[in-house]
Backbone as a ProteinNet text record, in pm:
[ID]
protein_1_A
[PRIMARY]
XXXXXXXXXXXXXXXXXXXXXXXXXXXXXXXXXXXXXXXXXXXXXXXXXXXXXXXXXXXXXXXXXXXXXXXXXXXXXXXXXXXXXXXXXXXXXXXXXXXXXXXXXXXXXXXXXXXXXX
[TERTIARY]
3275.8	3288.2	3288.8	3373	3381.3	3283.8	3260	3167.1	3215.4	3344.9	3401	3373.7	3387.7	3361.3	3213.6	3127.4	2983.6	2949.7	3008.4	2982.7	3033.9	3153	3207.3	3117.2	3066.3	2977	2847.4	2792.5	2670.6	2693.4	2806.8	2839.1	2852.7	2916.9	2932.3	2795.6	2708.5	2573.7	2494.9	2509.6	2441.9	2486.9	2617.8	2670.7	2620.2	2614.5	2564.6	2418.2	2337.1	2195.6	2175.9	2257.7	2248.4	2280.4	2380.1	2416.3	2302.5	2241.8	2129.8	2011.3	1985.6	1876.9	1901	2024.7	2056.5	2038.4	2078	2061.1	1913.1	1832.2	1688.8	1622.4	1666.2	1611.3	1641.6	1761.5	1800.2	1718	1697.7	1618.1	1473.3	1419	1282	1268.1	1365.2	1360	1364.9	1446.8	1454.5	1320.3	1258.6	1130.4	1021.6	1022.5	923	940.3	1063.4	1091.4	1044.9	1073.7	1032.5	879.8	811.5	665.8	608.1	662.9	615.6	634.9	747.8	770	671.5	636.7	537.2	401.6	362.7	232	218.3	328.2	322.4	342.7	360.4	383.3	252.1	263	146.7	76	154.2	96.6	13.6	61.5	-11.8	-144	-139.9	-262.2	-364	-318.2	-408	-467.9	-384.7	-432	-539.1	-521.1	-619.6	-752.7	-746.6	-869.1	-940.6	-865.5	-925.8	-985.1	-912.9	-962.5	-1089.6	-1093.3	-1212.8	-1331.5	-1307.8	-1415	-1463.3	-1371.2	-1408.4	-1493	-1454.1	-1531.5	-1672.2	-1685.8	-1819.3	-1903.4	-1841.2	-1914.7	-1946.4	-1860.1	-1876.2	-1878.7	-1984.5	-1987.9	-1996.5	-1940.1	-1946.2	-2091	-2115.5	-2248.7	-2349.6	-2300.5	-2388.6	-2334.7	-2412.6	-2366.7	-2243.3	-2242.6	-2126.2	-2002.8	-2022.9	-1911.9	-1857.3	-1947.3	-1906.2	-1819.8	-1858.5	-1778.6	-1639.5	-1632.9	-1503.7	-1417	-1474.4	-1398.6	-1347.5	-1430.6	-1390.2	-1273.4	-1283.3	-1176.2	-1047.5	-1057.3	-937.2	-874.1	-956.2	-902.8	-836.6	-898.2	-842	-707.5	-700.5	-574.1	-466.5	-506.4	-410.2	-354.3	-439.3	-392.4	-300.2	-340	-259.2	-122.2	-115.6	14.1	98.5	37	114.5	149.3	59	80.6	108.4	85.6	111.9	-14.9	-4.4	-119	-165.3	-70.4	-108.2	-192.6	-147.8	-222.2	-361.1	-369.9	-499.4	-591.8	-539.2	-621.9	-666.2	-577.3	-613	-724.4	-711	-814.9	-946.5	-939.3	-1060.5	-1128.4	-1049.3	-1106.5	-1173.7	-1112.2	-1172.9	-1306.5	-1310.3	-1434.3	-1543.1	-1505.6	-1602.9	-1658.9	-1572	-1618.5	-1718.1	-1693.6	-1782.8	-1902.4	-1904.9	-2009.5	-2015.8	-1898.8	-1885.4	-1835.6	-1925.1	-1889.3	-1885.6	-1865.8	-1860.3	-1731.9	-1699.1	-1585	-1628.6	-1538	-1573.7	-1605.9	-1696.4	-1737.7	-1625.1	-1528	-1422	-1314.7	-1329.4	-1232.2	-1234.4	-1115.1	-1110.6	-1168.7	-1218.4	-1273.9	-1163.2	-1186.4	-1086	-1134.5	-1105.1	-1150.3	-1040	-1079.1	-984.6	-1006.6	-1012.6	-1043	-923	-947.5	-840.5	-775.4	-644.7	-569.4	-585.6	-620	-640	-503.8	-498.7	-377.4	-357.3	-236.9	-214.2	-200.3	-247	-234	-94.3	-33.1	102.5	100.1
1227.5	1096.8	987.9	892.8	782.1	671.5	583.9	473	384.2	363.2	278.8	340.1	473.9	541.9	529.8	544.8	533.1	392.7	291.7	153.4	125.1	180.2	162.1	227.9	346.2	418	338.6	284.9	205.7	76.7	13.9	-109.3	-79.9	32.6	71.1	97.7	168.4	196	66.6	-28.1	-157.4	-232.6	-233	-302.1	-237.1	-104.6	-32.5	-66.6	-68.9	-101.7	-247.9	-337.3	-478.5	-495.7	-421.5	-428.3	-374.2	-263.9	-206.6	-302.3	-368.1	-465.8	-580.7	-629.4	-739.7	-699.5	-577.3	-528	-520.3	-463.1	-451.7	-588.7	-680.9	-816.4	-884.2	-863.7	-921.2	-860.4	-728.9	-662.6	-708.9	-727.6	-775.8	-916.4	-1003	-1140.5	-1141.5	-1053.6	-1044.4	-999.2	-896.1	-845.1	-951.3	-1027.3	-1133.4	-1242	-1277	-1377.7	-1328.1	-1201.6	-1144.3	-1140.5	-1102.6	-1099.1	-1237.9	-1337.4	-1474.8	-1520.5	-1484.6	-1525.6	-1455	-1330.6	-1258.9	-1325.9	-1357.3	-1418.4	-1555.3	-1624.6	-1756.6	-1751.3	-1630	-1618	-1631	-1673.4	-1690.9	-1557	-1452.3	-1320.6	-1266.9	-1287.4	-1240.4	-1315.7	-1445.8	-1526	-1484.6	-1456.9	-1411.1	-1276.1	-1186.5	-1054.7	-1066	-1155.8	-1172.9	-1225.6	-1319.3	-1372.3	-1261	-1184.3	-1073.7	-968.6	-931.1	-829.7	-876.7	-1004.1	-1059.4	-1057.3	-1092.7	-1092.5	-949.7	-856.2	-716.3	-666.5	-700	-656.7	-716.5	-841.1	-902.4	-842.1	-815.8	-762.7	-613.7	-540.3	-395.8	-355.7	-392.9	-363.6	-213.5	-172.5	-32.7	8.3	137.6	194.6	155.2	125.9	99.7	178.6	186	254.7	184.4	52.4	-23.1	6.2	23	58.3	196.2	287.2	421.1	412.6	325.1	302.7	253.1	158.9	105.1	217.4	301.6	412.1	507.6	534.1	623.8	564.4	437.6	371.5	367.4	333.1	325.9	463.5	567.1	703.1	745.8	711.2	746.2	677.3	550.5	477.3	532.1	570	627.1	758.2	844.4	971.4	943.9	851	819.9	765.8	682.6	625.3	721.5	802.7	892.7	1024.4	1078.1	1208.9	1201.7	1086.3	1070.2	1075.4	1019.8	1011	1149.1	1238.6	1373.7	1444.6	1435.8	1499.8	1438.8	1307.4	1240.2	1286.3	1289.9	1330.2	1476.5	1563.2	1703.7	1715.9	1643.6	1647.6	1590	1482.7	1422.4	1518.4	1587	1682.8	1798.5	1845.6	1952.9	1908	1785.7	1734.2	1718.2	1673.9	1657.8	1793.9	1894.4	2028.6	2081.7	2052.1	2097.7	2005.2	1897.6	1794.4	1740.5	1721	1668.7	1525.2	1432	1292.2	1213.1	1281.7	1212.9	1249.2	1167.8	1196	1290.9	1375.5	1458.8	1371.9	1416.6	1338.3	1316.3	1410.3	1396.5	1296.7	1235.1	1135.9	1017.4	966.9	854.7	728.9	642.1	516	433.2	385.3	308.7	166.3	85.3	-52.8	-141.5	-244.5	-341.2	-472.6	-463.2	-579.4	-673	-800.6	-898.9	-889.1	-905.4	-896.6	-1026.3	-1014.8	-1133.8	-1195.6	-1324.6	-1396.3	-1388.9	-1347.3	-1345.4	-1487.5	-1505.3	-1636	-1650	-1763.9	-1786.8	-1872.4
-3705.7	-3641.4	-3748	-3726.4	-3820.5	-3780.6	-3873.8	-3850.2	-3736	-3725.9	-3619.7	-3482.3	-3472.4	-3345.4	-3305.6	-3406.8	-3381.5	-3334.4	-3399.7	-3361.1	-3220	-3186	-3050.9	-2947.3	-2979.5	-2889.3	-2868.3	-2976	-2966.4	-2887.8	-2908.8	-2836	-2686.7	-2654.8	-2515.5	-2451.7	-2523.4	-2474.2	-2455	-2550.2	-2540.6	-2416.4	-2390.2	-2272.7	-2143.1	-2143.7	-2026.7	-2001.6	-2107.1	-2094	-2051.9	-2103.3	-2064.8	-1916.5	-1868.2	-1726.8	-1640.1	-1684.5	-1610.7	-1609.6	-1724.5	-1732.4	-1635.5	-1629.4	-1539.8	-1393.1	-1359.8	-1223.3	-1187.8	-1279.5	-1254.7	-1245.8	-1329	-1326.6	-1193	-1143.9	-1014.7	-901.8	-905.2	-802.1	-807.3	-927.3	-942.1	-885.2	-913.9	-863.2	-710.6	-651.5	-506.2	-449.1	-511.3	-463.8	-475.7	-583.9	-601.7	-495.5	-465.6	-362.8	-226.4	-197	-69.5	-58.7	-166.9	-166.5	-144.3	-208.4	-189.4	-45.3	15.4	154.6	247.7	216	296.6	282.1	158.8	135.1	200.3	220.3	282.1	433.5	488.2	632.4	708.3	830.8	917.5	941.1	966.2	993.8	878.4	755.7	638.1	623.8	647.6	636.2	742	863.7	969.7	931.5	878.2	837.5	729.7	634.7	527.6	582	675.2	735	812.1	889.9	966.7	873.3	767.8	673.5	605.6	570.5	506.5	602.4	727.9	828	853.7	861.5	882.5	766.4	643.5	526.9	527.1	573.1	579.5	691.5	805.6	920	906.4	836.6	823.8	675.7	603.3	459.2	431.3	318.7	278.6	255.3	255.7	232.9	340.6	460.4	574.7	693.4	797.9	919.3	975.8	967.2	1016.4	931.1	800.3	711.9	743.7	782.1	821.9	947.9	1039.8	1160.8	1123.2	1028.4	983.5	927.3	841.9	782.1	889.5	990.4	1098.6	1176.8	1209.7	1285.5	1204	1076.3	991.6	977.6	954.8	943.3	1074.3	1186.7	1317.9	1339.2	1306.1	1321.1	1228.1	1108.2	1012.7	1067	1121.3	1178.4	1296.7	1383.4	1501.2	1462.8	1358.3	1321.2	1239.1	1153.8	1067.5	1135.2	1216.2	1276.3	1425.8	1485.1	1627.2	1710.3	1828.8	1918.4	1964.9	1992.2	2037.5	1932.6	1807.4	1698.8	1687.2	1697.5	1690.3	1802.3	1924.7	2038.6	2025.7	1975	1955.5	1852	1739.4	1636.3	1687.7	1765.6	1821.6	1917.9	1999.1	2094	2019.9	1912.4	1832.7	1773.5	1721.4	1662.8	1769	1887.1	1995.6	2035.8	2044.8	2080.5	1977.1	1849.3	1742.1	1725.8	1803.7	1791.3	1648.2	1593.7	1457.8	1468.6	1448.6	1468.9	1339	1227.7	1098.4	1026.4	927.1	841.1	731	682.7	567.7	447.4	363.1	246.3	146.9	139.5	40.6	82.2	198	241.7	145.9	108.6	16.2	78.2	-6.5	39.1	102.6	222.7	294.8	309.4	210.2	213.1	265.8	335.7	387.4	314.3	184.8	102.3	98.4	100.8	93	-44	-46.2	-170.5	-246.5	-373.6	-456	-489.1	-487	-521.8	-673.3	-720.1	-865.3	-918.5	-1039.2	-1102.3	-1160.6	-1140.9	-1189	-1312.6
[MASK]
++++++++++++++++++++++++++++++++++++++++++++++++++++++++++++++++++++++++++++++++++++++++++++++++++++++++++++++++++++++

């Protein structure tokens, strides 16, 4: 390969990478704009107030926090696996008289999202 061919190949690669960078930059700007519009929406603000109140009323490491984890886990099962699956699992737990979550369940916090500094 000659030096000219190598330079042409490198220039072509540079142009390809620049185009990819521009595409990614455009997608990032769109995502940032969408996130800002979500954060300024009424629904998001209501959700943050509710999440903050829930965290204050049902703190972790308390019986009330355990209730919160149970409700969140139940809602997650109902939404991800369906109501039938949730009811079947609940019925099985009731039959076994098992009214607690397994210890290995991940912490399910409903902490308010901190606003990033701009």
